[in-house]
N, C-alpha and C positions, 0 to 999 in steps of 0.2 A: 504494500500500500505508499503510496507515494507520500512524501511530507507537504504540506500547506500553511500558508498563512490563515490565522485565526480574524474574522470580521472584528474588527474594535472599532470603527466610526472613528470619532475624533483621537480616540487614545491612542495613536499610531506615531510610531518613529521606529524608522531603519536601524537597528543597532548591529545586527548580526547576518551574515550571509546565512540565510535556514539551511541551505546545504552543507557548511561547516559544522553546524549544531547539530544537523541529523547523521552525519556521517562520524564525529567525535559520538555522541549517542549509540552508533550501531556499532561501533569499535569497541566499547565499554560492555554494551549488551553480551556482545560475542566473545569477549575476553575474559572478562569480570563473573557477569550472572552465569552465563553461560558456563565459560571457561572450568570457573568453579563450583559449579552446580549449586547456586544462592538460590534458586527458584527453581521448583519441580516441575512447572508447564513452559518457562521461555523458553527453550530449544524449541518445542514444537511450532507457538505461535509465531515465533523470530523466522524460521525455518519455510513455515507456511506464508509469511508475508500477510501475517493478518494483525501486524501491529499500524495502526496510524499514526503517522508523528507527526505533529503541529508546533512548528516554531510559530509561538506567540509575541510579536512586536508590541505589547503592552508597557508602558513605562510607569503605571502607577496601580494601586489595587483596583480600583472600578474597572479597568481595562481588561484585567485580569480575570474580575470577576464575570464580565461580558461575555470572554473568549470560553471561561468553563461554563459556563450556563447553555452558550451554541454545543460546546464539544460535547457535554452530557447529553443534550436532546439528541445530538446526531448519533450516539451512539445507542441509546437505545431503541433508534427507529431504524437502526441497520441490523440487518439479521447478522447474527454469531459468525456465519462461516467468511463474511466479507470482511468485519472490524470486530476482531475478539478483542481488544483493548485498545486505548489510545493514552500514548504519552503526550502532555500539554508541556511541553520546554519554553521556557520563559526566561530568557537570559538578560532581560534590561528593568525586571522589576523583583524583589524578595529575595536580592542578592546576601541583603545580610542574614544569617540562617533563622535569629532568634523573631526576626520581624516574620520568617516565612513560616518558623512554629506557630505563631498566634496566628497567621491567616488560615491554617488549617482548620480552626473553628469556623471561620466564614463558609470554609469550602464545604465543610460537612452540612451546614445552615442551608446552604444551596440545595444538595441533594436531597434534604428532607423538604424544603420547600418544592421543590419539583416532583415530590411522591416516589423519588426514587430508594430509601431507605429501605435496605434489604435485595436492592436489586443492583447496585454501584457502590464499591465503597473506592476511598482514595489511597493510597500509599505514596508516601513520602519520599524524596530523595535531592540531596542538596549537596554542592561541592564542598559545603562547611559541615553536614551534618554529624550532630554531638548526641549521642545516647545519654540520659540523666547520670550524673555522678561519674562521669567518663574524661580522663586528659583529652584535650582538644587532639592530640596525637594518638589517641588509643588504636589499634590497628581495628577492633571492632563496629569504630565508627564507620568502617570503609564498606562495610555490609547495603547501606544507605546512601553511599556518597557517588553522586553521578557529576559528568561534565558540567552541567548547568543544572541551576532549580527546576523540576521539575515536578506535575502531578500525574499520577499514574492513573488513572481513570481503568477501574477492574470490575468488569462484571462478576457477579458471587455467581454465576452457573460456571463459571471458570474453574474456580475453586473447588465446586461441588463435583465437578467431572473428575479432578483429581481421585477422586473416592477416599480419600483421607479421612479420619477419625478427627477429633477435636485434639486428641491429645498428640496424634503426627503433626497436625499442622502447628501446635504449640512449640513443637521438637526441633521445627524447621530454624527460627533465629537463633536457638543455642547452637543447634548443629553448624550454623554461618559462622557463629564466634569464633567456634572451637576451628573451623577451618582455619579460617585468617589469620588466627593466633598462631597454629601449625605452621604457616606459610612464611610469616612473620612480614612487619612493616616493610623492608628494604626491599625483600624480592617482590611484594605487592606494588611496590611503588615503580619499580622498575616495568611491571605489568600495564600501569597506566601510564607509562611515558608517553604516548600517542593520544591522551584522551583529556588534557588538560584538566586530571582531577588533583 
């Protein structure tokens, strides 16, 4: 599925070449997410070209919410065999992780307002992602560190298709942390050398 611009009305500023952001994101998915098996369904949707990559040129939270609203509606209106998941990449807004983290509440409110609770959920990825009570350079933070800030719009059906029970799903983050700790920060940074992370 090719990438595209999200419609933003007056909140538009060309910040980055969309192909640069998409290529870096695809490299990160192939190298880290799939390469280290951090997500159990990433390889299937990535190789099946069922990921929609959207480079949002918003420069403020209002513009990003507008784009998010559009992409949520588009995702649920599109058959799952055409678009299974959407990566809403936003290089020009919420580059500060604290601000990004606070914005996630507004994103969840938008899902609820559209009546999509239980249908779509948002997974969070950011270049400076930091779990609570971790050091900024802790290797486990890289389970959620992407080349650019992004909102992953994830269908709940994609999760249920995995056939994993609640305990198995809950074990994924712990397993990912163990994987990255075993690899080590130095080796991980080598892998990330071409992704701007």
